[in-house]
C-alpha positions as a Markdown table, in Angstrom:
| # | Residue | x | y | z |
|---|---|---|---|---|
| 1 | Unk | -6.3 | -3.3 | -12.7 |
| 2 | Unk | -4.3 | -5.9 | -14.2 |
| 3 | Unk | -5.5 | -9.5 | -15.5 |
| 4 | Unk | -3.2 | -12.5 | -14.2 |
| 5 | Unk | -4.6 | -15.5 | -15.9 |
| 6 | Unk | -8.3 | -15.2 | -15.7 |
| 7 | Unk | -8.2 | -13.1 | -12.6 |
| 8 | Unk | -8.3 | -9.6 | -12.4 |
| 9 | Unk | -6.1 | -8.0 | -9.5 |
| 10 | Unk | -7.5 | -5.1 | -8.2 |
| 11 | Unk | -6.1 | -2.4 | -6.2 |
| 12 | Unk | -6.9 | 0.9 | -3.7 |
| 13 | Unk | -6.6 | 3.2 | -6.8 |
| 14 | Unk | -8.8 | 1.1 | -8.6 |
| 15 | Unk | -11.7 | 1.3 | -6.0 |
| 16 | Unk | -10.8 | 5.3 | -5.6 |
| 17 | Unk | -11.0 | 5.4 | -9.5 |
| 18 | Unk | -14.4 | 3.6 | -9.8 |
| 19 | Unk | -15.9 | 5.8 | -7.2 |
| 20 | Unk | -14.7 | 9.3 | -8.9 |
| 21 | Unk | -15.5 | 7.9 | -12.6 |
| 22 | Unk | -17.4 | 4.7 | -13.2 |
| 23 | Unk | -16.0 | 5.1 | -16.9 |
| 24 | Unk | -12.6 | 4.9 | -16.0 |
| 25 | Unk | -13.2 | 1.6 | -14.6 |
| 26 | Unk | -14.8 | 0.8 | -18.0 |
| 27 | Unk | -11.6 | 2.0 | -19.7 |
| 28 | Unk | -9.2 | 0.0 | -17.0 |
| 29 | Unk | -11.1 | -3.3 | -18.1 |
| 30 | Unk | -10.6 | -2.6 | -21.7 |
| 31 | Unk | -6.8 | -2.1 | -21.0 |
| 32 | Unk | -6.7 | -5.5 | -18.9 |
| 33 | Unk | -8.5 | -7.3 | -21.3 |
| 34 | Unk | -6.3 | -6.2 | -23.9 |
| 35 | Unk | -8.9 | -4.4 | -26.0 |
| 36 | Unk | -7.1 | -0.8 | -25.6 |
| 37 | Unk | -3.8 | 0.2 | -25.2 |
| 38 | Unk | -2.4 | 1.8 | -21.9 |
| 39 | Unk | -2.1 | 5.4 | -22.8 |
| 40 | Unk | 1.0 | 6.9 | -21.8 |
| 41 | Unk | 1.2 | 10.0 | -20.1 |
| 42 | Unk | 4.3 | 12.3 | -19.1 |
| 43 | Unk | 3.5 | 15.1 | -16.9 |
| 44 | Unk | 6.3 | 16.8 | -15.4 |
| 45 | Unk | 3.9 | 18.4 | -12.6 |
| 46 | Unk | 3.0 | 14.8 | -11.3 |
| 47 | Unk | 6.7 | 13.7 | -11.8 |
| 48 | Unk | 7.8 | 16.5 | -9.3 |
| 49 | Unk | 4.9 | 15.4 | -6.8 |
| 50 | Unk | 5.8 | 11.8 | -7.0 |
| 51 | Unk | 9.5 | 12.8 | -6.3 |
| 52 | Unk | 8.4 | 14.8 | -3.4 |
| 53 | Unk | 6.2 | 12.1 | -2.2 |
| 54 | Unk | 8.8 | 9.4 | -2.4 |
| 55 | Unk | 11.3 | 12.2 | -0.1 |
| 56 | Unk | 8.6 | 12.5 | 2.3 |
| 57 | Unk | 8.3 | 8.7 | 2.6 |
| 58 | Unk | 11.8 | 8.4 | 2.9 |
| 59 | Unk | 12.2 | 11.3 | 5.7 |
| 60 | Unk | 9.2 | 9.3 | 7.6 |
| 61 | Unk | 11.5 | 6.1 | 7.4 |
| 62 | Unk | 14.6 | 7.7 | 8.4 |
| 63 | Unk | 12.5 | 9.3 | 11.5 |
| 64 | Unk | 11.7 | 5.6 | 12.5 |
| 65 | Unk | 15.2 | 4.6 | 12.0 |
| 66 | Unk | 16.2 | 7.7 | 14.1 |
| 67 | Unk | 14.1 | 6.0 | 16.8 |
| 68 | Unk | 15.9 | 2.8 | 16.8 |
| 69 | Unk | 13.2 | 0.8 | 14.5 |
| 70 | Unk | 14.8 | -2.1 | 12.7 |
| 71 | Unk | 13.5 | -1.5 | 9.2 |
| 72 | Unk | 12.9 | -4.2 | 6.5 |
| 73 | Unk | 12.4 | -3.2 | 3.0 |
| 74 | Unk | 10.5 | -5.4 | 0.3 |
| 75 | Unk | 11.9 | -4.9 | -2.9 |
| 76 | Unk | 10.3 | -4.5 | -6.2 |
| 77 | Unk | 7.5 | -2.2 | -7.4 |
| 78 | Unk | 4.7 | -4.4 | -8.4 |
| 79 | Unk | 2.7 | -7.2 | -6.5 |
| 80 | Unk | 4.1 | -10.6 | -7.2 |
| 81 | Unk | 4.1 | -14.1 | -5.6 |
| 82 | Unk | 7.9 | -13.4 | -4.2 |
| 83 | Unk | 7.3 | -10.0 | -2.7 |
| 84 | Unk | 3.9 | -11.3 | -1.3 |
| 85 | Unk | 6.1 | -14.2 | 0.3 |
| 86 | Unk | 8.7 | -11.9 | 1.4 |
| 87 | Unk | 5.9 | -9.6 | 3.1 |
| 88 | Unk | 4.6 | -12.7 | 5.0 |
| 89 | Unk | 7.5 | -14.3 | 6.1 |
| 90 | Unk | 8.6 | -10.7 | 7.6 |
| 91 | Unk | 5.4 | -10.4 | 9.2 |
| 92 | Unk | 5.7 | -14.2 | 10.8 |
| 93 | Unk | 9.4 | -13.1 | 11.9 |
| 94 | Unk | 8.0 | -10.3 | 13.7 |
| 95 | Unk | 9.9 | -7.6 | 12.2 |
| 96 | Unk | 9.4 | -4.2 | 13.6 |
| 97 | Unk | 9.0 | -2.2 | 10.5 |
| 98 | Unk | 8.2 | -3.3 | 6.8 |
| 99 | Unk | 8.5 | -0.7 | 4.1 |
| 100 | Unk | 6.8 | -1.5 | 0.9 |
| 101 | Unk | 5.0 | -4.6 | 2.2 |
| 102 | Unk | 3.2 | -6.5 | -0.6 |
| 103 | Unk | -0.1 | -7.6 | 0.2 |
| 104 | Unk | -2.8 | -9.8 | -1.5 |
| 105 | Unk | -6.4 | -11.4 | -0.5 |
| 106 | Unk | -8.0 | -12.8 | -3.1 |
| 107 | Unk | -8.7 | -10.3 | -6.0 |
| 108 | Unk | -7.1 | -7.3 | -3.9 |
| 109 | Unk | -3.7 | -6.2 | -3.7 |
| 110 | Unk | -1.7 | -3.3 | -2.7 |
| 111 | Unk | 1.9 | -2.1 | -1.6 |
| 112 | Unk | 1.6 | -0.5 | 2.0 |
| 113 | Unk | 4.1 | 2.0 | 2.6 |
| 114 | Unk | 4.7 | 0.8 | 6.4 |
| 115 | Unk | 3.8 | -1.7 | 8.4 |
| 116 | Unk | 4.3 | -1.6 | 12.1 |
| 117 | Unk | 4.7 | -4.2 | 14.3 |
| 118 | Unk | 2.5 | -3.7 | 17.8 |
| 119 | Unk | 2.3 | -5.7 | 20.8 |
| 120 | Unk | -1.2 | -7.2 | 20.2 |
| 121 | Unk | -1.4 | -11.1 | 19.6 |
| 122 | Unk | -2.2 | -12.4 | 16.3 |
| 123 | Unk | -1.9 | -15.7 | 14.2 |
| 124 | Unk | 2.1 | -14.6 | 13.7 |
| 125 | Unk | 2.4 | -14.8 | 17.9 |
| 126 | Unk | 2.3 | -12.2 | 20.7 |
| 127 | Unk | 2.7 | -9.3 | 17.9 |
| 128 | Unk | 0.4 | -8.2 | 15.1 |
| 129 | Unk | 0.7 | -5.1 | 12.4 |
| 130 | Unk | -0.9 | -1.9 | 11.7 |
| 131 | Unk | -0.8 | 0.1 | 8.3 |
| 132 | Unk | 0.8 | 3.4 | 8.2 |
| 133 | Unk | 0.5 | 5.1 | 4.6 |
| 134 | Unk | 2.8 | 8.4 | 4.0 |
| 135 | Unk | 1.3 | 11.0 | 2.1 |
| 136 | Unk | 2.6 | 14.5 | 1.0 |
| 137 | Unk | -0.7 | 16.6 | 1.7 |
| 138 | Unk | -2.1 | 18.9 | 3.9 |
| 139 | Unk | -5.0 | 16.8 | 5.3 |
| 140 | Unk | -6.1 | 13.0 | 4.9 |
| 141 | Unk | -8.3 | 12.4 | 1.8 |
| 142 | Unk | -11.2 | 9.8 | 1.4 |
| 143 | Unk | -9.2 | 8.0 | -0.9 |
| 144 | Unk | -6.2 | 7.5 | 1.5 |
| 145 | Unk | -8.7 | 6.3 | 4.0 |
| 146 | Unk | -9.9 | 3.8 | 1.5 |
| 147 | Unk | -6.4 | 3.0 | 1.0 |
| 148 | Unk | -5.9 | 2.4 | 4.8 |
| 149 | Unk | -8.9 | 0.4 | 5.2 |
| 150 | Unk | -8.5 | -1.9 | 2.2 |
| 151 | Unk | -4.8 | -2.8 | 3.5 |
| 152 | Unk | -5.8 | -3.2 | 7.0 |
| 153 | Unk | -8.4 | -5.7 | 5.8 |
| 154 | Unk | -5.7 | -7.8 | 3.8 |
| 155 | Unk | -3.3 | -7.4 | 6.7 |
| 156 | Unk | -6.1 | -8.7 | 9.0 |
| 157 | Unk | -6.9 | -11.6 | 6.9 |
| 158 | Unk | -2.9 | -12.7 | 6.8 |
| 159 | Unk | -2.7 | -12.2 | 10.6 |
| 160 | Unk | -6.2 | -13.5 | 11.8 |
| 161 | Unk | -7.3 | -10.1 | 13.5 |
| 162 | Unk | -8.0 | -6.5 | 12.1 |
| 163 | Unk | -5.6 | -3.7 | 12.7 |
| 164 | Unk | -7.0 | -1.8 | 15.8 |
| 165 | Unk | -5.4 | 1.5 | 14.4 |
| 166 | Unk | -4.7 | 2.8 | 10.9 |
| 167 | Unk | -2.7 | 6.0 | 10.4 |
| 168 | Unk | -1.6 | 8.6 | 7.5 |
| 169 | Unk | 1.8 | 10.1 | 8.2 |
| 170 | Unk | 0.9 | 13.5 | 6.5 |
| 171 | Unk | 3.0 | 16.2 | 5.8 |
| 172 | Unk | 1.2 | 19.4 | 7.2 |
| 173 | Unk | 2.8 | 21.7 | 4.5 |
| 174 | Unk | 3.5 | 21.1 | 0.8 |
| 175 | Unk | 5.8 | 24.0 | 0.7 |
């Protein structure tokens, strides 16, 4: 959650956080309004999991490349106008695979791990996009499904049709 001007930008993480703990939303609102400093937490276990997750995502992307897919990577980390415009332009061009696509619709935003072109007509042409998320987990969690649904809704707004499928590229074992 972040405040841009007078508008709160919300993410799938904010939605999941709210469902898990409404008090967390109150704290996030105080941080967004500048009433509370965002806590700085360093957890070596979480850092290791994040690194392993990034390696898993990169492995999935390498798998797609190995299958002959052309990959477009949207640079950056956050959601800004340039990243959203670059993602939309890649979708308009019909790029095969878009990695770290910056998505935004109204107050909702996020970075999709992978947007895959499918040959289903949309506002972009004879193609459209579906969302794939890479997760380092043994099973698909409810929070992952919420994230995929939110990103699919945002993609649907951009292309004029909801994606027909969504997928989670889940690693079957953590070890």
